[in-house]
N, C-alpha and C positions, 0 to 999 in steps of 0.2 A: 323761272329759274330758282326762286326761293323754295317753291314747293318740291321741285326735283331734288334740291339739296337736302330738304328735310326727309324725303323718302330714302335718300341714300344714307343719311345718318341713322334713320330707324333700322334700315337693313343692316347697317354696320353693327348697331347695338344688338340686334337679334342674333347676328352671326357670332358676336362676342359671347352673348348669353348662351348660344348653342354650344360654342367651344367650351365655355365654363361647365356647362351641364355634362358634356362628354368627358371632360377632365374629371369632374366629380364622380361620374359613373365609373370611370376607369379606376379612380382612387378607391371607390367603394368596393369594386370587384377585387382589387388587390388586397384590400383590408380583409374582405371575406375569405379570400384564399389563405391569407396568413392565419386567420382565426381557425379555419378548418385544419390547416397544417399543424397549428399548435395543439388543437384538440386531438388529432391523430397521434401526435407525439406523446401527449399525456396518457392516452389510451394504451399506447405501446408500453409506456413505463408501468402502467397498471398491470399488464400481463407479464412484465419482465421479472426475472428471478430476484432482482434487487428489492422490488416491492416497496420502494421508498416514496414513490409518487403516484399513489393509487387514487388520484382525484384530479379534477380540473375545474376551471372556471368556465361558465357559459358567457354568452354575450352581455348579460346584464351584470356580471361581476359576482353572481352568487356561486357558492360552492356546491358542486354536484357530487353527491356521495356515490361511490362505486362499492356496492355491497357484495360480500363474499359469503357463500354458504360455509359455515364453520363446522368441521367434523365430517367424517366419512365412514359409512358402514363398511365399505370395501377395505379401507385403510385398517379399521379395527379388526376385521376378520383375518386379514393377511398377517398382521403382526401378533395377534393372539397365537397363531400357529408357529410363528418364528420364535416367540418368547414364552414358551409354555411354563417356564419357572415363575412367571409373574402370576400371583393370585388375582382373583377378580377385583378385590379392593385396590391393589396396587395398579392394575391395568387401568382402572377408572381414573386413578390419580395421575397416571402417565398421560392418558388422552386429554384429561381436563386441563393440565398445565400447557399442553400443546396449543390450546385454544386461547391462551392468554398472551399478552405482549411481553416482550423481553425488557428487563431493566437496562438502563444505560451503564456501560462499563468503560473505563479508560485506565491507562497506565502512564505514570509519570516517567519522562525520559531521563534516565540516570546519567546520560553522557553530558548533560548541561551542568556547568559549574553552579554551585549553590542550588541544585535541584531540591535539596532538603527544605529550602524556603518555600518552594512551590508546594511540596508535600504539607508543610505547616499550614499554608493557606487553606487547602482543601480538607485537611484533617481537623480543622477547628470545629469543636462541637456545636458552635453557633453559626457555622457557615451558611446553612440554609436560611436560618432566621434572619441573619444580617443582610442577605442578598435577596430576600423575598419582598415583593411589593404587593400589598393588598389592594383590591379594587372593589367598588360597591355598585357596579353597573347592572348587576343582575339580582334577581330576587334571591333571598336566603333559601327559599324552598328549592330552587334549582341547584344551589350549591350543595345542599344536603343530599340531593338525589344523584350527584355526580358519582359515577362508577369509575374507579381508577383504571380498570382494565377495558372499559368500554371504548369503542372507536368513536372519538368525538372530533368531528372535522369542522363543524360550523363555527363561524366567528362569534355568533351569539351564545355559544356554549362554552367550549373549552377555553376560549381566549380570555373570558372575563371571570373565570371561576375563582372564588376565594377558597383555596384549599385548606384542609386541616393539616397543619404542619406536622402533627403527630404521625401522619401517614407517610411523610417524606423523610428519608434519611440518606445521607451520603456515608457509606460504610467502607472501611478498609478491609480488604480480603487478604488472608494470609498465604494464599496459594503461590504467589510470585515472590521469589527472593529479592530483597532481604526481608520481605513480609509487610512492608508499609507503603508500597508504591501502586498497588492495584486498588481501584475504587469502584464501587457499585452504587449508583443512584437509583433508589427504589421507585422510580416512575418510568413509564414507557417513553420512548423517544418522541412520539407525537405530542404527549402532554408537555414534555420539556420544551419542545420547539414552539408550541402555540399558546401556552398559558402565559398571559402577560405578567402574572406574579412571579413566574420563573424566568422572565426575560433576562435578568442580570446573571442568573446562574448559567443559562444557556449561552449567553454572550461570552462569559468568561471561559467556559469550556471550549467554545468554538475558536476564540482568539488564541487560547493556549495551544490548541491543536494546530492552527495555521502557523503559529510561531515555532512549532516543533518541540514545545515544552511537554506535551502529552500526546498520546495516540489513542483515539477512540477505537476500541477493538473488543469483540466478544471474548469472554474468558476462554471458551473452548478453542477459539482460533489461536490463542497464545500457546497451546500445548505443544505443537510440533517443534518449534525452535527451543522451547524450554526443556523438552525431553531429549534433545539431541546432544547435549553436553558440548556445545560449541565453544571452542577456545580461540584466543585472540590471533593465533597464527593460521587459522583454518581458511582454506578455499571453500566457499559455500555456493551451491547452485540451487536456486529457487526455480523449479521447472515450470510451474504455472503460477506466476507471482502476482498478477494483477488482482485486486487494486493496490496491493503493496503493504498491507499492515504487517504481515509476517516478515517481509523483507526489512521493513523499518525495525522490527523487533530483533532480527538477526544482526543488523548493524549495531544496535544498542549493546547487544551481548559482545560482539567483537570489540567494541570500543571501551567497554567498561567491565572491569574484573570484579565488580561488586557481587555479581551473581555467584561467583565461585571463590569468595573469601577475601577479595582485595578491598576495593572501595575508594579509589583515588579520583574517580570521575573520569573526564575525557582527556586522553593524551594521544594525539594524532601520530606522533612520531613512534610510539610504542606499538601501534597496531600494524601487524604484518599480514593480516588476513584481508580477504576481499570477497565481494559478492557478485555473482552473475545472476541477474534477475531476468527471467524470460517469460514471455507470454505469446501464445499463438494468435491472439486477436490484436490486430494493429492498433485499433482505437483504445482498447484497454491497456495496451503497452504505453500509450501516451498518458493515460490516466495514472499509470504507475510512475511515469516521469514526474508528474505534478506532486505525487506523494513523496518522492525521493528528494525533490528540491527543497523540502522543509528541513532536510537533514544536513545540507551543506557538506557533503562528503566526497572525497576523491576515490573512494574505495568501492564504488558500485558501477557496474556496467549493465545497461538495459538492452536486451535483445528481443527480436521478434521472429520466433521459429515455432514450428510444430514440435512440441516437447518429445514426442515419440520418435521423431526423425532428426534430433539434434545432431549436427555434423561432427565427424571425427576431426579432431585437432591434435597437433603435435607441437610441443614446445621447441623453440629454436635455441640453439647454442650460439649466441651472438659472437662474432669475430672469430669463429672457428671454421675451418674449411670443410669439415665433415663430422658427422655424428660418430662417436666411438662405437665400434661394433658391439652389439648386445645391450646397449643402453636404451632403456624404455623411455621415450620422450612423449608418450601419449598424455594428453591433458586429462587428468583425473581429479576428482574433488574429495575433500575430507568429509564433508557433510552435504547431504542433499535433502531438500524439502520437496516432497512429491505429494502435493495437495491437489488431487486430480478433479477434473470436471465430474459432476455427479448429479443424481436426481434431486438432491437437496431436501428430501422430505424430513430430515432431522432438523432442518432450519425453518420448518413451517410456521414457527411463531412469528417470524419476520416476513414470511411470504404467504399471507392468508389465501391468496388466489390459488395456491397449490392444492387446497382441499378439493376444489371443483375439478382440477385437472389431474389429480393423482391417478397413476396407472402403473401396473407392474412392468409394462414395456419400457418405461423411462429408465429403470435400472438395467434391464436386460440389454437395451440398445447401447449402453455405455460400457458394458463389461469388457469387451475386447479392447477398446481404446484405453481403458484404465490399466489393463494388464500390459499393453504395449508401452505405455508411459513408465510404469514401474520397471519393466524389463530394461528399458533404455537407461533409466536412472541407475540401476544396478550395474550396467556396463560402464557407466561413467564414474563409478565410485571406486576410490582407492581400496586396496586390500587393508582391512582394519578399520575402514571408514563406516559411517552409519548413514542410513537413509530413513526418513519417516514417510510412511504411506498413510494418508488420511483422507477421509471424506466427511461431508456433512449429510450423510445418508444413513438410514437405519437398516437398509436392505443388505442381507448377507451376500447376495449376488454381486454387490459392488464392494463388499468389505472382505469377509473371511475367504470367500472363494477366489478372489484376486490374489490375496496373500498366499493361499494354498497353491495356486498355479505357479507362483514364483518359487515356492519351496520345492515343488516337484521338478520344475525345469532346471533349477540350479542346485539340485540335491548335493549336499555335502560342501557347498561353497558359501552358503549364507545361513544365518541363524536369527531367530527372533530374540530380542533382548528384553528382559523383564525390567520394567521401569515403573516409577511412581512419582507423584507429586504429593508432598507431605500435606495431609489434611484434606486432600481432594479425593472424592469417592469415584472409583472406576468399577466397572463390571468386567469379568473375564470375557474373552472372545468366545464365540459359539464353536462347538466341535461337530454340530449337526444342524442342518437347516433344511427348509423345504424349497423346492423350485416349483413355482406356480405361475399360471398365466390366466388372464381374464378369458372366459369362454367367448368364442367368436359367435356373433349372431344369436345370442341367447334369447329364447322366447320368454318374455317377461310375464306372459299369461300363465305360466306353469306354476306360479306360486311364489310368495315372497320369501319362503324359507329355503329356496334353492340357492346353493352357493354360486356366486358369480365366477368362481375360480375352478380351473382344472389343475390337478396336481400330478406331477410326473415323478416316478421313482428313479428313472435313469434316462439317459439320452436315447436308448434303444426303444423306449416306450413313447417317444415324442412324435406325434404325427408330423408329416412333412410341412404342412402349412404353418405349424408353430415353429418349426426350425427356421423357416423363412422370417419369422418375427424376431429371431435373435437368440433362441435358446441354444446354448452350447454345452458340450460335455464338461467343460471346466467349471461350470456353475454348480455341479452336483457334489454334495459332500462325499458320496460313495465313489466318486472318481479318484479320491485320494486315499492312500493307505492309512492305517491307524497311527503310524509314527508321525506322519505329517499333521494329522488332525489333532493329535495330542499337543503339538507345539502351538496351536492356535489359541490356547488359553492365555498365552502371553500377549495376545492382542488386547486392546483396551476399548471398552465401550463406555460412553457417557450418556446417561439417561437424564432428560430435562427435569424430572421431578426430584432428583437427588440433590441438586444444588441450584435450582431455579435458573437453568441455562438452556441453550439449545442442545440437541443431541449431537453426538460426534463419535467417530470411529478413528482410532489411530494405532499403529504398531511401529516399533523401531526395529529395523533390520540391520545386522552387522554383516559385512562381507569378510569372510574368513579365508577365502581362497579365490584366485583368479579363475575365470571360466571361459576364456576366449575360444578354447577348443570346442566348447559346447554350442556355440552360436556363430552365425555369420555376422561379423561386426560391420560389414559394409552395407547390410540391408537397410538400416535407417536412412542412409543417404540415397540409396536406390529408390526408396519410396517417397522421398521428399519432392513432390511435384510442384507444390505451391511456390516454393522458392527456388526450384530447379537446382538442387544440390547435386554435385558430382563427386564420385569416389576419387580419392587422391591417395597416392603413396606419400610417405613422409617426404616433404619437399627439401630442396637443397638448402644448406645453411646460408644465412645472410651475414653480411659484414658491414653494411652501411645503414645508418639511421634513416636516411632519406627514403629507402625502400618501404619503410613502415608507413609512410604517408598513404600508400596505396591500400593498405589494410582498411583504413577507416572510411574511405570513399565509398558511398553507398551506391550500388548498382540497382537495387530493388526499387521498383516503382511504388512499393508499399510504404517506403520510408521517406519522410520529407526532410529530415535533418541530414546534413552531410558533414561529417567530421573529417578533418584532414590534419596530418601532422603539421605543426606550425613551422614553416620554413621562413623564419624571421630574417630580415636583413641583418647583416652584421652590425649595422649602425643601431638598429632597434635593440638587439641583444646587449650591445655595449651600453646603450642608454639605460635600459632597465637595470642592468647590473650596477652601473655607476650611480644612478639617481638614488636607488635604495640601498646601495652598498652591499649587494648580494655577494656572498662568499663564492669561491670557485666551485664548490660542490653543489650549488643549486642546480637541480636537474632540468635544464632548459628543454631537453628532449622529451619531457613529460607534459609539455604544453600542446594542446590540440585546439582547433578552431572550427567554426561552422561556416565561415565565409572567407572568400579570397582576400577581402580587404582587412581581415583580421581585426574586426572591431572589438570582439570579445575573445579572450584566451582562456581556455579551461585547463585545469590541472588534474591529471590522473595519477594515481599512486603507482609506485614501481611495480606492484603486483598486477595491477590492471594492465600496465604497459607490457609486461612480460606475457600476459595472456593474449594480448593483441598480436604479439609477434608470432603466435602459433598459427595465425591466419594470413601470414605475409604473402604467400604465393597463391593461395587457393581462393581467397575472397569469398568464403562461405558465410561469414557472419553478417547478419542483417542488424546493424546497430541503430538503436533508437536514440540513446543518450548515454552520456558518461561524464564522470568528473564533476568538478565544482568550478564555478566562474572565479577566476583569479585576477586577471588584468582586463581593464576596459580602456580602449583608446579614447582619449579626451577629444571633445569637439571644440569648436572655436568660441563657445559661449563664455569661456572664462577670459577671453581676450588675449592680446599679445603679451600681457604682463605675466602669463603663466608659461613656464618652460616644461610643464608636466605633460608628457606625451601619453603615457599610460598611467591611469590611477589604479589602485588596488581595490578590488571588490570586497565588501564586508563578508560575503559568502565564503570566500576562500582565504581570508586574511591569516587564519591560524596556520595555514600550510606554508606561508612564506616568512612568517616572523622568525623562525629559527635561523634563517639565512641572512636576516637584515642586520646591517651595521650602521645604517643611516636612516633618518626620517622615522625612527622608532623611539617614542618617548614614553617613559613609565611614570605613572602617578605613584606617589609615595604611599597613599592610603585610599581607602574606599570613599572618604568624604571628598577628596580631590577628584576622584574618578566620577563620582555622582554629579558634580557640578555640570559636567559636560552632557549628562543625560537629561538635564532639566530644561534645556533650550535647544532649538534647532540650530541657532547660531548665537554668537556673542562677540562683543568687542574684545580686543586683546586686553585692554585695561580693566575689563570686568573679571578676568581670571584671578581668583583669590590667592592661589599659591604663587609666591614670587619666583620660585625656582621653575615651576611649570611655565609661567608667563615669559620668563627669560628664554627658556629652551624653545618654546614655540615661536617667539618673536624672532629668534635667530634663524629660523627655517625660511627658505625661499618660498615664494608662492607656489602652491601645488599640494599634492596629496601627502599625508603622513598618517601614522597610526599612533593612537594613544592607547596604552595597555596598562594592565595591573596584574601583578603576580598573585595567584591564588594557590598557595602551597607549591606543588611542583608544576602547576599549570598556569595558563595565561588567559585572561579575558581581554578583548580588544575592541576598539571603536575606530572605524575608518573615518578620517576627517580631511577637510580641505582648508588650507591656509590661504587667506586673502591678505592684501596689504595691511588692513587694520582689523581684521576679524577672522574667526574660524567658524566652520559649519560642519555638522556631522553628515555623513554620507551613508545612511542606513535606510532600509525599507521599513514600512510601517510595522510589518510583522517582527522584524529584527529588533526595532526599538521597544516594541511591546514586551518581547522576551527579556530584554535587559531591565526594563522598568519593573516587571513582576518579580525579578530576582534581586534587584538592588534598591528599589524605592519602597518606602512605607505606603500604607493606604492613603494617608493624607497627602504625601508627595505625588502619588499617582493621580489623585483627584485634581491637584493643582495643574498638572501638565497634560491631562487627557485631551482637553480641547486644543491645545497647541499642536499635539501630534495626531489629532483627528481620529482618536479611537475612544470608545465609551469608557467611563470610569470603572 
């Protein structure tokens, strides 16, 4: 019996060991699959136009270099023919800088109060020196051999280099009004990110970007909004907006009149403009949402549409039975940014893999799409309004030829506007260019001197198989008369060797006359298959606010957010108004939500609300996101001692302060205000100001706002009152923004660990 029992026990142990082995093998297989998936993901990024993640780790944790062939004989030959005015020396300089990495550039956000303090931090002549940490882990010989422009990926190289600080500078560039908010760091992004000596510099820039204090953006990318002369009351449409740097820039201009002579900072109540930011790629549209969340604005609506097929919309006259005869209610924009998809060869400095893949077909295949997007933008533009057409391509097939096709199609209705940026060097647009294509099935044995291109004089001379490759008559300069081609000198080209930037093409177009009779305005909606748009006649007028809730409900499977008009209970409305003492003019109908339980209420501006009414009956809009978080329904974690049903979100606090008559307390000066920034929570008897201590003590348990007046504007902190203490209710990014603008270096150093961010 004992022997049988031992055998059974051994069998049981073996079975358990076998099960463990199976589990281990299964775990190992899963791990291997994840590793392979991660490797494929990085390899995808390596070939992606972003070019930011062109490396990956292997199983042992070592960095694997993905090398790119830099330079292209085909590229050189093609552009020598397109830019014959460049001499040999200049062309060498042009191609040489294309093989170097871009410096890091960023712009300080002028809408933040005391942004001049942020400018002061970065403009300090000793900024780099004071934030640089030296290391001695590698040999001095390796340090001396470090090439600033070399692709240095390995941890034993770039990470431990003691750099010569004389090579590193953070310079203010004068191109962006008022002349002191644009910075250029004279090191490439890879070096900034990976060198341990620059860790503090990189961290400060990254944290400031996340907090909305600055925006990392290439100088040339800032040109379209800058040249459009955007005013605070404008309706602006960003047709291809992702990842959102231009949209953020437009918002800054709308909110801040410093660019055009004012200089008061941020004032939400005075901003009568709004932005519709659109992108055709659903995933990129959500990336755009992440970018916009830094700005805490109620003036932006994010949509997901093919730009060339953006639906026809009509403003609704609320509470009127019918539209007066002859009144034009079409939705039109004052300014439009049309930064179209392109071959991106002007941005090759940040996309090194483009050298290997460069091909004339890239530009030719996009020409028709680019023209369609521009044409649709011109349709949606108000008479007297301006649209920017821009690409990060050097190819005239994507640049001047597209603009020329618009000038021909809408002859007499649009004009090119001559613009400039003081101190910034532009080149005139081309009035003549070549249309070429790579020769199909070229015999490489015929000699190295044979051109890889075939050049066409006109569409009539293009063989049929090349027409199938995308060659169109609108690509040819001789397709346009001399009058049109003369106007093209008002287009602007940026060459990288002029100012150490990427290349860029931009033109500003003004609409001087309507042209509906020249085109079929219903065609964009007929062609919108992806989102199944339908043509509609101007819908009936609406008279009730509840119908607006149908606008925001998403029908598209592509969108995961569902916004709906907040149909709050009367008791909730009365509670919000009563608890915070909101005046009767607070626009309750501008609250929207993403969930039926209304856990979070978002606030949209009156301009965005009016725009949404244009879609009340048609439901054509595919909404991704909008507004700013204003109220959050409290959970039970505060216990029965709290009567606070909805607390105010820090993100949207400035939108509600003008309407508050209760639970709004003002600090008398900055020192009083700063005390609450120095701790996450404090006992009531620790409050230094007797007046503040008394006012806060008199509040019931729940949410309140502590504010300070800064000139004509207000800075605010959302707080929670407990029976014997107070606590701030702000995100890590939000508190970092306040700390950088209000605390000294020494004060920030003291509280950094408390708030869990680096000094």
